[in-house]
N, C-alpha and C positions, 0 to 999 in steps of 0.2 A: 634141249639143243643148246649148243654153245652160243655165246654172244657174238654173232657174226659181225655186228657193227664194230665191236672192239677188235676182233682178230683180223679184220681187213684194213686196219689203219695204215699199215706199212705197204710197200710195193709188193711184198709177198704176204702170205697169210700166216700169222704166228699167234700162238696163244699158249697159256699154261694148261697142261693136261691134268695137273693135280687139283685144280680149282674148276675144271669143266669148261674153261674158255674155248678149248678145242677138244671136243669129244667125238665119239664114233658117229653120232647122229649128224653132227655138223660136217664131219669129213664125208659122210655118205651124200649129204645134200650138195656139198661143194663138188664132189666127183660127178654127180649127175648134172649139175649146172655147167661144169666145164665141158662135159661131153656135148651138151646141147650147144654151148657157145662155139666150140671148136668145129663142129659139123663134119668130123672126120670118121672114117671107118674103124680106125684103131688109134689107141693112145698108149705111149710107152710110159711106164711108171717104175721109178727106182726109189730107194729109201735108205735111210741111215740106220744106225745101230741103237738108237734110244730105246729105252724100255717100253715106252708107249707106242713105238713105231709099228709093231705088228698089228695092233688094234686099229691105229689110225690109217695105215696103208691098206689094210684089208677092207676097211669100211669105204675108203676112197675108191678103191678098185671096184668094189661091189656097186657103188654109186654110178661109176662110169658104165659098167656092164648093164646096169638097170635100164639104160637108155638104148640098148641094142648095139652098143659099141664094144668092139673087142679090145682087150688089154694085153699088152706085152709086159709081163712081169719080169723086169730085168734085175731084180734082186738088190742086195746091198752093194751100192756103188757110190762113187763120188758124183757130185752134181754135174761136173763136166762130161761124165759118161752119158748122162741123160741127154745133154746137148748133142753129143756125138750121135746117139741113136736118132734123135729128132732130126738132125741135119742129114744123116745118111739115108734114112728111110722116109724122109719127108713126112713125118708124123708128129702131131702134138705130143708134148711130154710133160710129166709132173715128177717132182722130186719131193719126197716126204722127209723134211729135215727142219731143224731150227738152227742150223749152221753153228755159230759160235755161242749161242745162248745157253743158259744153264740146263741141266738134265731134265728138269721138270717142264721145260718148254718143248713144243713141237710146232711144225708148220708145213706149208706146201708152197713150192716154187713151181710156177707154170710157164710153159712156152708154147707158141704155135709151131706149125710145121717149119722146118728149117731152123729151129732153135730161135725163132723170132720172139722177142719179149712180150709178156703180158703184164702190163703195168696199169696204174690208175687211169691213164689216158687211153689205154689200148685194150680195155675189156674187163679189168678187174671189178669195176663198179657194176658192170652188167652181170657178171658172174655172181657177185654178192646179192644183187637184187633177186636174181632167179633162185639162188639157194635159200634166201629168206622165205620166199613163197613156197618153194618145193615143187617138184615135178612128179607126175604120175609115171609109173614104170612102163616101159615098152612091153609089147606082147611077148617078145622073145629076148632073153638076156644075151648079151655078148659073151664071148668066150674069154677066159683068163688063161693065158698060155705062158709058161716060163720061156725066157729068152736070154742066152748068155752073150752079153755084148763085149766082154773083156778082150778076147783075141782080136776082134776087129778094131776095138778102141786103141789097143797098143800099136797095131799097124798104122792106124791113123796118126798117132803121135809121131811115129818115126817116118811118116811121109812128109812131115813138116820140118822135123829136126833130124839131121843125118847122124846116126849113132857112130859112124866111122870118123866123124869130125869131133868127137868127144874123147879126150885123153884119159889116162889112168889117174884121175883125181880121186881124192877121198871126200866123201860127202856125209856129214852128220845130219840126220833127219829126225825131228820129233813129230810123230804122227798124231799126237794128242789123243790117242785111243779113238780117233775118228776114222773117216773113210779112206784116207790116203793109204793106209796100210793094206787095203784090199788089192792095190795094184802095184805099189812100189817095188816089191821083190821081183815081180815079172818085168817091170821096166828096167831095173838094174841088171837083170839077167842078160839083157841085150847090150850092155855097156861095158867098156873096160874100167869104168869108174867103180869105186868100192863104196858100198852103202854101209854106214854105221847107224843102225836104226834104234830108235827109242820110242816106246809106247806105240808100236805099230799094230797091236792087236785091237780091233774094234771092241769097245766096251761102253755101252750106253750110260753107265754110271760115271764115266770119266774119272776114274779113281785117282789119277796122279795129279792132274791140274785141269782147270777148265780149258776147253779147246778154243781159246781166244788169244792167239799170239800177238794181237795188237797191244795187250797189256804186258808191260815189262816183267811183272812177277811170274808170268807163265812161260818165260824164256829161261828161267834159272836152270832147269835141268839140262836143257840143250847147251847152255853156256858152260856148265860143268863138264858135260861130255866133250865139248870142244877144247876145254882146258886140258883134258887128259889126252886127247887124240890128235890135236892140232890139225884138223882137216882143212881143205881148201875152201870149203863152203859149208855154212850151216843153213838148214831150212826148217821152218816150222809151219805146219798146215793147220787151218782151222777145221772145225768139225766135219764139214761136208767137202773139204779139200778144193773148193773153188778158189780159195785165196791161199797164197804162200807168202811167207815173210822170210827175209834172207839176212844172214849174218856173215860178215867177212872173216878172213883168216886171223884177224886181231880181235875177234869176238865182239865187234861193234855192229849193231843192227843197221841195215839200210832202210831209209824211208821208202815209201811207195813211189815218191817222186824220183828218187835216185834210180830205183829199179826201172821205172818207166823210161827215163832218159837213156839208160844203158841199153835196154832192149830196143828202143827206138833207133839208136845209132846202129845196132846190128842189122835191123831191117833196111835202113837207108844205105848201108854198104852193099846190100844185095839188090835193092830196088831204088836207085838214085831218083830223087825227086818225089818220093812217095809221100802220101798224106798220113799224118799221125794225129790221133785224137787224144785230148787230155781234158780232165775236168778242171773247173776253175779254182780248186784249192791245191792243185799241184804247184810245185815251185816254179817260179819264173825261169829257172834253169832248164825246164823241160822245153818250152817253145823256143828259147834262145838256142839250145843245143840242136834242136831239130832244124832251125833255120841255118845254123852254122854248117850243118851237114848237107844242106841243099834241099831239105824237105819242107813240107808245108804243114804247120801246126794248125789244128782247129780246136777251139775252146768250147766246152759244153757244160751244161749243168751236171751236178753230182747225181749218179745213179745209173744202173746198168741199162735201163730202157732208153735213156737219152743217148748214151754213148753208142749203143748198138744201132739206133736209128740214124745217127749222124754218120757212123761208119758205112751203113748201107747206102746212104745218099751220096757220100763222097768217094766211096771205094777205098777208104783208108786201109792201110796194111795192118795197122796196130793201134790199140788204144789202151791208155792206162789211167788208173785212179790212185790217189794218194793212200786210199784205204787198203791197197794190196790186191785189187782186182785188175787183171790184165787180159785184154781182148785181142783176138787174132782173126783176121779176115779168113784165113784158111781153116779156121776152126768154127766156121759158120758165124763169125763175129762174136762168138761166145767167149766167156772168161774161162781160164784154166790155170790153176796153180801148177799143175804138172808140166804144162808146156813152158811156163815161165822158168821153172827150174831147169828144164833141159836146155833152153836157150842160153841161160846164164852159164851152164857148164860148157856149152860150145863157145861162148864169148871168152871164158877163161882159158880154154884150150888154144883158141886162135890168137889171143892177145899175148899170152905168155906171162903177163904181170900178175901178181897177186891182186885179189879184189880190193884189198885195203889201199893199194896204190892206184888201181884203175879208176876207182870211184871218185877220186879227188877232183877230176876235171868237171864232174857233174854236180858239184856241191859248193858253189861260190857264195851261198847265202846262209844265214842262220834262220831257224824256224822254231816256232813254239810247239809244234805238234797240235793235235786237236784237244781243245779245252772245253769242258762242259760247264756252262754258266746257268745255274738254275734260276728260273724267273717265272712268275705267275702269268704275266701279261707279255707275251712275246711281241705282239704288234706294237705296244707302247714302247717297249725297250728298243726295238729297231728304229722307231721314230725319233727317240731321244738320241740314239747314236748318230743317226743321219744329221740331226740338228747340231750335234756337237762337232761335226767334221765338215763344215761347209766349205772349208778351204781346200778340199781335196776332190778328186774325181770320184763319182759314185756310180755304181752299177747294180741294177736290181735283177740281173739274170737269174740268180739263185740266192735268195736271202738278200744280203747287202754286202757289196764289196766296196771298200774304201781304199784308194790307192794314190800314191805319190810316185815320183820317179825312183826313189830309193827304198820304198817300203810299201806294204799293203796288208790289209786284213780282210777276212770274210767272216760274216756272222750269219749262220743259217738256223732257222727253227727246226727242231726235231719234229717228226711226224707222230711220234709215239710217247714223248715225255715232255714235261714242262721245262725244256732245256733249249738254250741257244748254243750252237757249236761254233767255237771261235778258232780260227787259224790265222796266224800272224807270220810274216816273213819280212826280214830286213837285212841290212848289210852286216850286222853283228849282233851278238847276244844281248848287249846292253840296250840297243835300240828296240829289239824284240820285247825285252822285259818292260821297258817304258811304255810301249804301245799296249801290251797286255794289261798293265796296271791301269792305264787310262780308260780302256774299254770296260774293264771289270768295275771300276768305280762308278761309271755311268749306269751300267746295268744294275748294280747294287742299289742305286738310288731310286729305281722304279718301284 
Protein backbone atom coordinates (compact mmCIF):
# COMPACT_ATOMS: atom_id res chain seq x y z
CA UNK A 1 0.00 0.00 0.00
CA UNK A 2 1.17 3.52 -0.72
CA UNK A 3 2.37 5.77 2.09
CA UNK A 4 -0.97 7.40 2.96
CA UNK A 5 0.58 9.69 5.58
CA UNK A 6 2.84 11.13 2.89
CA UNK A 7 0.34 11.50 0.08
CA UNK A 8 -2.30 13.19 2.27
CA UNK A 9 0.00 16.07 3.28
CA UNK A 10 -1.58 18.56 0.87
CA UNK A 11 -5.23 19.64 0.65
CA UNK A 12 -5.67 17.10 -2.12
CA UNK A 13 -4.06 13.67 -2.34
CA UNK A 14 -0.88 13.50 -4.39
CA UNK A 15 1.94 11.01 -4.71
CA UNK A 16 4.46 9.62 -7.14
CA UNK A 17 3.29 6.52 -8.92
CA UNK A 18 6.75 5.41 -10.05
CA UNK A 19 7.85 4.99 -6.42
CA UNK A 20 4.57 3.56 -5.12
CA UNK A 21 3.55 6.57 -3.04
CA UNK A 22 0.16 6.37 -4.76
CA UNK A 23 -0.53 2.85 -6.01
CA UNK A 24 -3.65 0.86 -6.88
CA UNK A 25 -4.12 -0.52 -3.36
CA UNK A 26 -3.95 2.96 -1.87
CA UNK A 27 -6.39 4.29 -4.49
CA UNK A 28 -8.81 1.42 -3.73
CA UNK A 29 -8.68 2.13 0.00
CA UNK A 30 -9.14 5.85 -0.54
CA UNK A 31 -12.12 5.22 -2.83
CA UNK A 32 -13.76 3.01 -0.21
CA UNK A 33 -13.02 5.51 2.56
CA UNK A 34 -14.43 8.40 0.52
CA UNK A 35 -17.59 6.42 -0.21
CA UNK A 36 -18.05 5.77 3.51
CA UNK A 37 -17.31 9.42 4.37
CA UNK A 38 -19.61 10.89 1.71
CA UNK A 39 -22.57 8.67 2.61
CA UNK A 40 -24.14 9.15 -0.82
CA UNK A 41 -25.77 6.72 -3.22
CA UNK A 42 -23.53 7.67 -6.13
CA UNK A 43 -20.24 9.41 -6.77
CA UNK A 44 -19.06 11.05 -10.00
CA UNK A 45 -15.47 10.26 -11.01
CA UNK A 46 -13.45 11.95 -13.75
CA UNK A 47 -9.78 11.64 -14.60
CA UNK A 48 -6.92 13.09 -16.61
CA UNK A 49 -4.65 11.56 -19.25
CA UNK A 50 -1.60 10.53 -17.21
CA UNK A 51 -0.20 7.10 -18.00
CA UNK A 52 -0.91 5.91 -14.46
CA UNK A 53 -4.48 7.22 -14.49
CA UNK A 54 -6.29 4.14 -15.88
CA UNK A 55 -4.91 2.00 -13.05
CA UNK A 56 -5.41 4.63 -10.33
CA UNK A 57 -8.90 5.68 -11.46
CA UNK A 58 -9.98 2.05 -11.97
CA UNK A 59 -8.86 1.13 -8.46
CA UNK A 60 -10.48 4.21 -6.93
CA UNK A 61 -13.81 3.50 -8.66
CA UNK A 62 -13.62 -0.15 -7.58
CA UNK A 63 -13.06 1.01 -4.01
CA UNK A 64 -16.13 3.25 -4.17
CA UNK A 65 -18.22 0.42 -5.65
CA UNK A 66 -16.95 -1.98 -2.97
CA UNK A 67 -19.04 -0.03 -0.46
CA UNK A 68 -22.25 -0.55 -2.41
CA UNK A 69 -22.08 2.96 -3.89
CA UNK A 70 -22.72 3.56 -7.59
CA UNK A 71 -20.12 5.33 -9.73
CA UNK A 72 -20.75 7.72 -12.61
CA UNK A 73 -17.66 7.29 -14.78
CA UNK A 74 -17.52 10.66 -16.56
CA UNK A 75 -14.27 9.90 -18.41
CA UNK A 76 -11.36 12.14 -19.35
CA UNK A 77 -12.43 15.65 -18.35
CA UNK A 78 -11.19 18.88 -16.81
CA UNK A 79 -11.54 19.19 -13.05
CA UNK A 80 -14.22 21.87 -13.37
CA UNK A 81 -16.35 19.36 -15.28
CA UNK A 82 -16.37 17.17 -12.18
CA UNK A 83 -17.49 20.20 -10.18
CA UNK A 84 -20.26 20.83 -12.73
CA UNK A 85 -21.54 17.24 -12.40
CA UNK A 86 -21.28 17.37 -8.62
CA UNK A 87 -23.20 20.64 -8.51
CA UNK A 88 -25.85 19.71 -11.06
CA UNK A 89 -26.57 16.18 -9.78
CA UNK A 90 -25.92 17.04 -6.12
CA UNK A 91 -23.48 14.15 -5.90
CA UNK A 92 -19.99 13.89 -4.39
CA UNK A 93 -17.19 13.91 -6.95
CA UNK A 94 -13.59 12.87 -7.44
CA UNK A 95 -11.01 13.88 -10.03
CA UNK A 96 -7.97 11.67 -10.60
CA UNK A 97 -5.21 14.12 -11.49
CA UNK A 98 -1.91 15.58 -10.33
CA UNK A 99 -2.76 18.89 -12.00
CA UNK A 100 0.46 20.72 -12.91
CA UNK A 101 2.82 18.18 -11.34
CA UNK A 102 5.28 16.06 -13.38
CA UNK A 103 4.05 12.99 -15.34
CA UNK A 104 5.19 10.49 -12.70
CA UNK A 105 2.82 12.01 -10.14
CA UNK A 106 -0.88 11.39 -9.74
CA UNK A 107 -3.51 12.38 -7.23
CA UNK A 108 -7.16 12.68 -6.26
CA UNK A 109 -9.24 15.83 -5.73
CA UNK A 110 -12.44 15.28 -3.76
CA UNK A 111 -15.63 17.26 -3.26
CA UNK A 112 -18.94 16.80 -1.46
CA UNK A 113 -22.36 17.28 -3.02
CA UNK A 114 -22.76 20.62 -4.72
CA UNK A 115 -18.99 20.77 -5.37
CA UNK A 116 -18.36 21.63 -1.70
CA UNK A 117 -14.66 21.25 -0.88
CA UNK A 118 -13.09 18.41 1.07
CA UNK A 119 -9.98 19.75 2.78
CA UNK A 120 -7.85 19.08 5.84
CA UNK A 121 -10.48 20.69 8.09
CA UNK A 122 -13.50 19.27 6.28
CA UNK A 123 -12.94 15.53 6.06
CA UNK A 124 -9.59 14.73 4.49
CA UNK A 125 -8.02 13.60 7.79
CA UNK A 126 -11.04 11.38 8.48
CA UNK A 127 -10.78 9.81 5.02
CA UNK A 128 -7.07 9.13 5.50
CA UNK A 129 -7.64 7.48 8.89
CA UNK A 130 -10.33 5.23 7.43
CA UNK A 131 -8.19 4.34 4.41
CA UNK A 132 -5.23 3.43 6.62
CA UNK A 133 -7.36 0.95 8.58
CA UNK A 134 -9.28 -0.34 5.55
CA UNK A 135 -12.93 -1.25 5.16
CA UNK A 136 -14.64 -4.58 4.54
CA UNK A 137 -16.51 -4.81 1.24
CA UNK A 138 -20.28 -4.45 1.20
CA UNK A 139 -22.41 -7.48 0.38
CA UNK A 140 -23.27 -6.02 -3.03
CA UNK A 141 -21.05 -3.84 -5.20
CA UNK A 142 -22.29 -0.60 -6.63
CA UNK A 143 -22.57 -0.22 -10.41
CA UNK A 144 -20.00 1.66 -12.49
CA UNK A 145 -21.84 3.44 -15.32
CA UNK A 146 -20.39 5.65 -18.09
CA UNK A 147 -21.85 9.16 -18.18
CA UNK A 148 -21.12 11.88 -20.76
CA UNK A 149 -21.13 15.29 -19.02
CA UNK A 150 -19.75 17.45 -21.84
CA UNK A 151 -22.95 18.63 -23.60
CA UNK A 152 -24.47 19.72 -20.30
CA UNK A 153 -21.18 21.25 -19.14
CA UNK A 154 -20.94 23.43 -22.26
CA UNK A 155 -24.54 24.59 -21.84
CA UNK A 156 -23.71 25.42 -18.23
CA UNK A 157 -20.76 27.61 -19.28
CA UNK A 158 -22.91 29.52 -21.74
CA UNK A 159 -25.60 29.96 -19.14
CA UNK A 160 -23.09 32.14 -17.25
CA UNK A 161 -21.35 33.84 -20.19
CA UNK A 162 -23.41 34.95 -23.20
CA UNK A 163 -21.68 33.77 -26.40
CA UNK A 164 -23.47 36.48 -28.37
CA UNK A 165 -21.60 39.12 -26.34
CA UNK A 166 -18.22 37.80 -27.45
CA UNK A 167 -16.85 39.28 -30.66
CA UNK A 168 -14.66 37.94 -33.51
CA UNK A 169 -11.46 37.91 -31.46
CA UNK A 170 -8.45 35.68 -32.08
CA UNK A 171 -7.35 33.55 -29.13
CA UNK A 172 -4.09 31.61 -28.93
CA UNK A 173 -4.39 28.71 -26.47
CA UNK A 174 -1.74 26.31 -25.19
CA UNK A 175 -3.52 23.29 -23.75
CA UNK A 176 -0.28 21.81 -22.42
CA UNK A 177 -1.40 18.34 -23.63
CA UNK A 178 -3.75 18.32 -20.64
CA UNK A 179 -7.49 18.24 -20.24
CA UNK A 180 -8.40 21.66 -21.69
CA UNK A 181 -8.18 20.19 -25.18
CA UNK A 182 -11.09 17.83 -24.45
CA UNK A 183 -13.58 20.71 -24.49
CA UNK A 184 -11.95 23.74 -26.14
CA UNK A 185 -12.97 22.94 -29.76
CA UNK A 186 -16.60 22.47 -28.71
CA UNK A 187 -16.55 25.73 -26.75
CA UNK A 188 -15.16 27.71 -29.69
CA UNK A 189 -17.68 26.11 -32.04
CA UNK A 190 -20.25 28.26 -30.19
CA UNK A 191 -18.25 31.49 -30.52
CA UNK A 192 -17.44 33.95 -33.29
CA UNK A 193 -13.92 34.04 -31.82
CA UNK A 194 -11.19 32.06 -33.59
CA UNK A 195 -9.16 29.44 -31.73
CA UNK A 196 -5.50 29.05 -32.59
CA UNK A 197 -4.64 25.95 -30.62
CA UNK A 198 -1.35 24.51 -29.45
CA UNK A 199 -0.89 21.10 -27.77
CA UNK A 200 -4.61 20.46 -27.44
CA UNK A 201 -4.24 16.67 -27.69
CA UNK A 202 -4.25 15.05 -24.24
CA UNK A 203 -0.99 13.16 -23.74
CA UNK A 204 0.01 11.94 -20.31
CA UNK A 205 3.71 12.08 -21.13
CA UNK A 206 3.42 15.87 -21.62
CA UNK A 207 5.87 15.70 -24.53
CA UNK A 208 6.13 19.42 -25.30
CA UNK A 209 6.52 21.02 -21.88
CA UNK A 210 5.26 20.50 -18.32
CA UNK A 211 1.62 21.51 -17.86
CA UNK A 212 2.55 24.21 -15.36
CA UNK A 213 2.08 27.66 -16.92
CA UNK A 214 3.03 29.39 -13.68
CA UNK A 215 6.66 28.83 -14.74
CA UNK A 216 7.71 31.31 -17.45
CA UNK A 217 9.71 28.74 -19.43
CA UNK A 218 6.50 26.80 -20.09
CA UNK A 219 4.99 29.83 -21.87
CA UNK A 220 7.69 30.03 -24.56
CA UNK A 221 5.77 28.14 -27.24
CA UNK A 222 2.60 30.14 -26.61
CA UNK A 223 4.55 33.40 -26.86
CA UNK A 224 6.13 32.24 -30.12
CA UNK A 225 2.67 31.44 -31.51
CA UNK A 226 1.44 34.86 -30.43
CA UNK A 227 4.42 36.52 -32.11
CA UNK A 228 3.41 34.86 -35.39
CA UNK A 229 -0.36 35.40 -35.20
CA UNK A 230 -0.77 38.55 -33.08
CA UNK A 231 -3.97 37.38 -31.32
CA UNK A 232 -6.09 39.45 -28.96
CA UNK A 233 -5.50 37.08 -26.04
CA UNK A 234 -3.18 34.24 -25.10
CA UNK A 235 -4.26 31.49 -22.71
CA UNK A 236 -2.29 28.68 -21.08
CA UNK A 237 -4.04 25.96 -19.09
CA UNK A 238 -2.53 23.69 -16.47
CA UNK A 239 -2.81 19.90 -16.65
CA UNK A 240 -6.36 19.51 -15.32
CA UNK A 241 -7.53 22.89 -16.71
CA UNK A 242 -8.90 24.26 -13.47
CA UNK A 243 -6.36 27.10 -13.77
CA UNK A 244 -5.84 29.43 -16.72
CA UNK A 245 -3.06 31.97 -17.22
CA UNK A 246 -3.45 34.89 -19.59
CA UNK A 247 -1.16 36.87 -21.89
CA UNK A 248 -2.05 40.24 -23.40
CA UNK A 249 -1.80 41.34 -27.03
CA UNK A 250 1.76 42.61 -26.40
CA UNK A 251 2.77 39.12 -25.21
CA UNK A 252 3.04 40.15 -21.56
CA UNK A 253 1.54 37.73 -19.00
CA UNK A 254 -1.07 38.92 -16.52
CA UNK A 255 -0.68 38.07 -12.86
CA UNK A 256 -3.49 36.25 -11.11
CA UNK A 257 -4.13 39.46 -9.18
CA UNK A 258 -4.64 41.51 -12.34
CA UNK A 259 -6.98 38.89 -13.78
CA UNK A 260 -8.91 38.76 -10.49
CA UNK A 261 -9.35 42.56 -10.51
CA UNK A 262 -10.51 42.62 -14.15
CA UNK A 263 -13.06 39.85 -13.68
CA UNK A 264 -14.25 41.37 -10.39
CA UNK A 265 -14.93 44.65 -12.19
CA UNK A 266 -16.97 42.76 -14.82
CA UNK A 267 -19.13 41.21 -12.10
CA UNK A 268 -19.58 44.52 -10.29
CA UNK A 269 -20.91 46.15 -13.47
CA UNK A 270 -23.59 43.46 -13.57
CA UNK A 271 -24.21 43.22 -9.85
CA UNK A 272 -23.53 46.57 -8.17
CA UNK A 273 -22.44 46.22 -4.57
CA UNK A 274 -21.51 42.54 -4.93
CA UNK A 275 -19.06 40.83 -2.58
CA UNK A 276 -15.73 39.70 -4.05
CA UNK A 277 -13.38 37.28 -2.25
CA UNK A 278 -9.60 37.37 -2.66
CA UNK A 279 -6.79 35.64 -0.84
CA UNK A 280 -4.21 37.50 1.22
CA UNK A 281 -1.38 37.34 -1.34
CA UNK A 282 -3.29 39.07 -4.12
CA UNK A 283 -2.26 42.64 -4.89
CA UNK A 284 -3.69 45.47 -2.83
CA UNK A 285 -5.05 46.63 -6.17
CA UNK A 286 -7.72 43.91 -5.94
CA UNK A 287 -9.59 45.18 -2.83
CA UNK A 288 -8.89 48.78 -3.81
CA UNK A 289 -10.45 48.34 -7.26
CA UNK A 290 -13.38 46.40 -5.78
CA UNK A 291 -14.13 49.24 -3.35
CA UNK A 292 -13.72 51.83 -6.10
CA UNK A 293 -16.38 49.98 -8.12
CA UNK A 294 -18.77 49.92 -5.17
CA UNK A 295 -18.17 46.31 -4.15
CA UNK A 296 -17.23 44.67 -0.88
CA UNK A 297 -13.89 42.81 -0.79
CA UNK A 298 -13.31 39.96 1.68
CA UNK A 299 -9.78 38.70 2.39
CA UNK A 300 -9.19 34.98 3.06
CA UNK A 301 -6.41 32.49 3.58
CA UNK A 302 -4.79 30.91 0.53
CA UNK A 303 -6.52 27.74 -0.70
CA UNK A 304 -9.68 26.65 -2.45
CA UNK A 305 -11.43 25.27 0.63
CA UNK A 306 -11.14 28.60 2.45
CA UNK A 307 -12.31 30.69 -0.50
CA UNK A 308 -15.27 28.41 -1.23
CA UNK A 309 -16.35 28.46 2.40
CA UNK A 310 -16.20 32.26 2.61
CA UNK A 311 -18.06 32.57 -0.68
CA UNK A 312 -20.80 30.31 0.66
CA UNK A 313 -21.06 32.30 3.88
CA UNK A 314 -21.03 35.72 2.21
CA UNK A 315 -22.88 35.00 -1.04
CA UNK A 316 -19.91 36.42 -2.98
CA UNK A 317 -20.30 36.58 -6.74
CA UNK A 318 -16.65 35.83 -7.49
CA UNK A 319 -13.36 34.90 -5.86
CA UNK A 320 -9.80 34.97 -7.13
CA UNK A 321 -6.35 33.77 -6.14
CA UNK A 322 -2.95 35.03 -7.25
CA UNK A 323 -2.14 31.45 -8.31
CA UNK A 324 -4.66 31.54 -11.19
CA UNK A 325 -7.69 29.91 -9.56
CA UNK A 326 -10.94 31.80 -10.20
CA UNK A 327 -14.19 30.89 -8.42
CA UNK A 328 -17.73 31.67 -9.53
CA UNK A 329 -20.89 31.64 -7.44
CA UNK A 330 -22.92 30.49 -10.46
CA UNK A 331 -20.45 27.63 -10.93
CA UNK A 332 -21.26 26.18 -7.50
CA UNK A 333 -18.49 28.43 -6.10
CA UNK A 334 -15.98 26.20 -7.87
CA UNK A 335 -12.94 27.28 -9.85
CA UNK A 336 -12.90 27.14 -13.64
CA UNK A 337 -10.16 28.20 -16.03
CA UNK A 338 -12.60 27.91 -18.93
CA UNK A 339 -15.08 30.36 -17.40
CA UNK A 340 -12.30 32.83 -16.62
CA UNK A 341 -11.24 32.73 -20.27
CA UNK A 342 -14.79 33.26 -21.55
CA UNK A 343 -15.37 36.21 -19.23
CA UNK A 344 -12.12 37.85 -20.36
CA UNK A 345 -13.26 37.47 -23.97
CA UNK A 346 -16.52 39.19 -23.10
CA UNK A 347 -14.62 41.93 -21.22
CA UNK A 348 -12.43 42.59 -24.28
CA UNK A 349 -15.43 42.67 -26.59
CA UNK A 350 -17.44 45.03 -24.42
CA UNK A 351 -14.56 47.35 -23.53
CA UNK A 352 -13.09 47.66 -27.00
CA UNK A 353 -9.55 48.41 -25.80
CA UNK A 354 -6.71 45.90 -26.17
CA UNK A 355 -5.89 44.00 -23.01
CA UNK A 356 -2.45 45.66 -22.85
CA UNK A 357 -4.21 48.99 -22.33
CA UNK A 358 -7.15 47.81 -20.24
CA UNK A 359 -4.92 46.12 -17.65
CA UNK A 360 -3.02 49.30 -16.67
CA UNK A 361 -5.66 50.63 -14.31
CA UNK A 362 -5.43 47.43 -12.25
CA UNK A 363 -1.63 47.40 -11.86
CA UNK A 364 -0.51 50.38 -9.75
CA UNK A 365 2.12 48.42 -7.79
CA UNK A 366 5.26 46.35 -8.36
CA UNK A 367 5.39 42.75 -7.13
CA UNK A 368 7.98 40.02 -6.65
CA UNK A 369 5.90 37.05 -7.69
CA UNK A 370 6.11 33.99 -5.46
CA UNK A 371 9.66 33.18 -4.32
CA UNK A 372 10.54 29.87 -2.66
CA UNK A 373 13.01 30.17 0.24
CA UNK A 374 14.36 26.78 1.31
CA UNK A 375 14.73 26.43 5.08
CA UNK A 376 14.95 23.47 7.46
CA UNK A 377 13.07 25.05 10.38
CA UNK A 378 10.08 27.00 9.11
CA UNK A 379 8.82 27.92 12.57
CA UNK A 380 12.13 29.39 13.69
CA UNK A 381 12.53 31.33 10.44
CA UNK A 382 9.07 32.87 10.82
CA UNK A 383 9.84 33.84 14.41
CA UNK A 384 13.07 35.57 13.34
CA UNK A 385 11.24 37.44 10.57
CA UNK A 386 8.58 38.60 13.03
CA UNK A 387 11.28 39.80 15.43
CA UNK A 388 13.05 41.64 12.62
CA UNK A 389 10.01 43.72 11.63
CA UNK A 390 8.52 44.89 14.91
CA UNK A 391 8.05 48.39 13.45
CA UNK A 392 5.28 47.13 11.11
CA UNK A 393 1.79 45.67 11.39
CA UNK A 394 1.79 41.87 11.65
CA UNK A 395 -0.95 39.39 10.74
CA UNK A 396 -0.93 35.61 11.32
CA UNK A 397 -4.02 34.77 9.26
CA UNK A 398 -1.96 32.57 6.92
CA UNK A 399 1.74 32.36 7.67
CA UNK A 400 3.04 35.83 8.48
CA UNK A 401 2.03 39.07 6.78
CA UNK A 402 4.08 42.19 7.49
CA UNK A 403 2.68 45.46 6.18
CA UNK A 404 3.27 49.19 6.05
CA UNK A 405 1.19 51.84 4.31
CA UNK A 406 3.31 51.64 1.15
CA UNK A 407 4.45 48.00 1.02
CA UNK A 408 3.84 44.51 2.41
CA UNK A 409 5.01 40.93 2.27
CA UNK A 410 3.66 37.52 3.20
CA UNK A 411 5.70 34.46 4.14
CA UNK A 412 3.85 31.13 4.24
CA UNK A 413 5.19 27.64 5.02
CA UNK A 414 4.65 24.99 2.36
CA UNK A 415 2.66 21.91 3.40
CA UNK A 416 4.75 19.57 1.27
CA UNK A 417 8.30 20.99 1.12
CA UNK A 418 10.89 22.59 3.45
CA UNK A 419 10.04 25.93 1.87
CA UNK A 420 8.72 29.33 2.87
CA UNK A 421 6.80 31.04 0.06
CA UNK A 422 7.48 34.77 -0.13
CA UNK A 423 5.31 37.39 -1.86
CA UNK A 424 6.27 41.08 -1.79
CA UNK A 425 4.47 44.16 -3.11
CA UNK A 426 5.57 47.80 -3.02
CA UNK A 427 5.31 51.06 -4.92
CA UNK A 428 8.16 50.25 -7.32
CA UNK A 429 10.63 47.55 -8.27
CA UNK A 430 13.48 49.01 -6.22
CA UNK A 431 11.45 48.85 -3.00
CA UNK A 432 10.37 45.29 -3.83
CA UNK A 433 13.97 44.16 -4.40
CA UNK A 434 15.14 45.76 -1.15
CA UNK A 435 12.42 44.03 0.86
CA UNK A 436 13.06 40.65 -0.81
CA UNK A 437 16.78 40.93 -0.01
CA UNK A 438 16.11 41.83 3.61
CA UNK A 439 13.72 38.88 4.14
CA UNK A 440 16.02 36.50 2.30
CA UNK A 441 19.02 37.47 4.44
CA UNK A 442 17.12 36.80 7.67
CA UNK A 443 15.86 33.41 6.43
CA UNK A 444 19.36 32.41 5.30
CA UNK A 445 20.66 33.11 8.80
CA UNK A 446 18.42 30.44 10.37
